C-alpha positions in Angstrom: 82.1 189.8 145.3 79.2 192.3 145.7 75.7 190.8 145.9 72.8 192.9 144.5 69.5 192.0 146.0 66.2 193.0 144.2 64.4 192.1 141.1 64.5 193.2 137.4 61.1 194.9 137.4 62.3 197.4 140.0 63.5 200.6 138.5 65.7 201.4 141.5 67.2 197.9 141.4 68.0 198.6 137.7 69.5 201.9 138.5 72.1 200.2 140.7 72.5 197.3 138.3 73.1 199.8 135.4 76.0 201.4 137.4 77.5 198.0 138.2 77.4 196.9 134.6 78.8 200.2 133.2 81.7 199.9 135.7 82.3 196.3 134.8 82.0 195.2 138.4 81.8 191.5 139.0 78.6 191.0 141.0 76.0 188.4 141.9 72.3 189.2 141.4 70.1 187.7 144.1 66.3 187.8 143.4 64.4 189.3 146.4 61.1 191.0 146.6 60.3 193.8 149.0 59.1 192.8 152.4 60.1 190.7 155.4 62.9 188.8 153.7 64.6 192.0 152.7 64.4 193.5 156.2 65.6 190.5 158.2 69.0 190.7 160.0 69.2 194.4 159.2 69.7 193.9 155.4 67.3 196.6 154.5 65.5 198.1 157.5 62.4 199.1 155.7 62.3 195.9 153.6 63.0 197.9 150.4 65.0 196.8 147.4 67.6 197.2 146.1 70.3 196.6 148.7 73.8 195.2 148.4 76.1 193.0 150.4 79.8 193.7 150.6 82.6 192.4 152.7 81.8 195.2 155.1 78.0 194.4 155.4 74.7 195.5 153.9 73.9 198.8 152.3 70.4 200.0 151.2 68.9 203.0 149.3 69.9 203.2 145.6 71.7 206.6 145.8 73.7 205.6 148.8 74.7 202.5 146.9 75.5 204.5 143.8 77.7 206.9 145.7 79.5 204.0 147.4 80.2 202.3 144.0 81.5 205.5 142.5 84.1 205.8 145.3 85.0 202.2 145.4 85.1 201.7 141.6 86.2 205.1 140.3 86.9 203.9 136.7 85.1 204.5 134.5 83.8 207.6 136.3 80.1 208.2 136.2 80.3 211.5 138.2 82.1 214.6 137.1 85.4 215.4 138.8 84.4 219.0 139.2 82.5 219.4 142.6 79.9 221.8 141.2 79.1 219.6 138.2 79.0 216.5 140.4 76.5 218.3 142.6 74.4 219.2 139.6 74.3 215.6 138.6 73.1 214.6 142.1 70.5 217.4 142.0 69.1 216.0 138.7 69.0 212.5 140.1 67.1 213.8 143.2 64.5 215.5 141.0 64.1 212.3 138.9 63.9 209.9 141.8 62.0 211.9 144.5 60.0 214.4 142.6 59.1 212.8 139.3 59.2 209.0 139.8 57.7 208.9 143.4 55.0 211.3 142.3 54.2 209.2 139.3 54.2 206.1 141.5 50.9 207.1 142.8 49.5 206.2 139.4 51.0 202.7 139.2 48.2 201.1 141.2 45.8 201.8 138.3 48.4 201.8 135.4 50.1 198.5 136.1 48.4 196.6 138.9 44.7 196.5 138.1 43.7 198.9 140.9 41.5 202.0 140.7 42.1 205.6 141.7 39.4 208.1 142.3 39.0 211.0 139.8 40.0 213.4 142.5 43.2 211.5 143.1 44.0 211.4 139.4 43.5 215.2 139.1 45.6 215.8 142.2 48.5 213.6 140.9 48.2 215.2 137.4 48.7 218.7 138.9 51.6 217.5 141.0 53.3 215.6 138.3 53.0 218.3 135.7 54.7 220.7 138.1 57.4 218.3 139.0 58.2 217.3 135.4 58.5 221.0 134.5 61.0 221.5 137.3 62.9 218.4 136.3 63.0 219.7 132.7 64.6 223.0 133.9 67.6 221.0 135.2 67.9 218.3 132.6 69.9 219.0 129.5 69.5 216.0 127.2 72.6 217.2 125.2 72.4 214.3 124.4 72.7 212.8 127.9 70.5 213.7 130.8 73.2 216.0 132.5 75.0 217.1 129.3 77.4 215.7 126.8 78.7 212.9 129.0 77.0 209.7 130.3 76.7 209.9 134.1 74.8 208.4 137.0 72.0 210.7 136.1 71.4 208.6 133.0 71.3 205.4 135.1 68.5 207.0 137.1 66.6 208.8 134.3 66.6 205.8 131.9 64.9 203.5 134.3 62.4 205.9 135.8 61.3 208.6 133.4 59.6 206.2 131.0 57.5 204.9 133.9 56.2 208.4 134.6 55.4 208.8 130.9 53.6 205.5 130.5 51.7 205.7 133.8 50.4 209.2 133.0 49.4 208.1 129.5 47.5 205.0 130.9 45.8 206.7 133.8 45.5 210.4 132.8 45.2 209.9 129.1 48.2 212.1 128.3 51.9 211.4 128.4 52.9 214.2 130.7 56.6 213.8 130.0 56.2 214.3 126.3 53.7 217.0 126.9 56.4 218.9 128.8 58.5 218.8 125.6 60.8 216.0 126.6 61.5 213.5 123.8 62.0 210.6 126.2 61.6 207.9 123.5 64.6 209.3 121.5 66.5 209.5 124.7 65.7 205.9 125.6 66.8 204.9 122.1 70.1 206.6 122.6 70.8 205.0 126.0 69.8 201.5 124.7 72.7 201.6 122.3 74.7 200.8 125.4 75.2 197.0 126.1 74.5 197.6 129.8 71.1 199.1 129.0 70.3 196.3 126.6 71.0 193.8 129.3 68.7 195.6 131.8 65.9 195.8 129.2 66.2 192.1 128.3 66.2 191.1 132.0 63.3 193.3 132.7 61.2 191.8 129.9 62.1 188.3 131.0 61.1 189.0 134.5 57.8 190.6 133.3 57.1 187.5 131.2 57.7 185.2 134.2 55.5 187.3 136.4 52.7 187.2 133.9 53.0 183.5 133.4 52.9 183.0 137.2 49.8 185.2 137.5 48.0 183.2 134.7 49.0 179.9 136.4 47.5 181.1 139.7 44.2 181.8 138.0 44.1 178.2 136.7 44.7 176.7 140.2 41.4 175.9 141.9 
């Protein structure tokens, strides 16, 4: 059985989890936070999550895992059979993961974790993120799915990451840059959450968030 290591507040963990659920793969979810525990014994050399354990060993990086799962469990297919269309799906995933989400991640410190960014940093990220979302929009189709008329791996990536960019920009910059670019991400999320796998991910994420908030409150009460 495949073991998936990570936690339900991680969008990249949820990207892999979404794929596993959509494919009906029997897997065990093992709670692990980023850091030393993840990096020991070569499980994930940079201590990042998610990573998986198979009978062959450990594999890290969400897209490497996604590509492995697509080959090992080809049904149902989450990548087009046509090489060009498959490449376009991977291109869209790259823009979502590396250019939109990682750029927006610079805002998370203030948006979600109580930190503070300088006005200069906020303006710099705003300019970068506006440019990157516009580039992403050029590739995305939302017709009705991210890459076209079929649910693909792109949706597993976009569903878990694009809303974070929207919410973080709204909280820190004061404007939802995703919506401002003309992307109706809320309607898209509503469409994806009609799928049982997405409902499972959303429920687990909310439960993990509630546990984390309860733990934080408890720590404040301890002298």
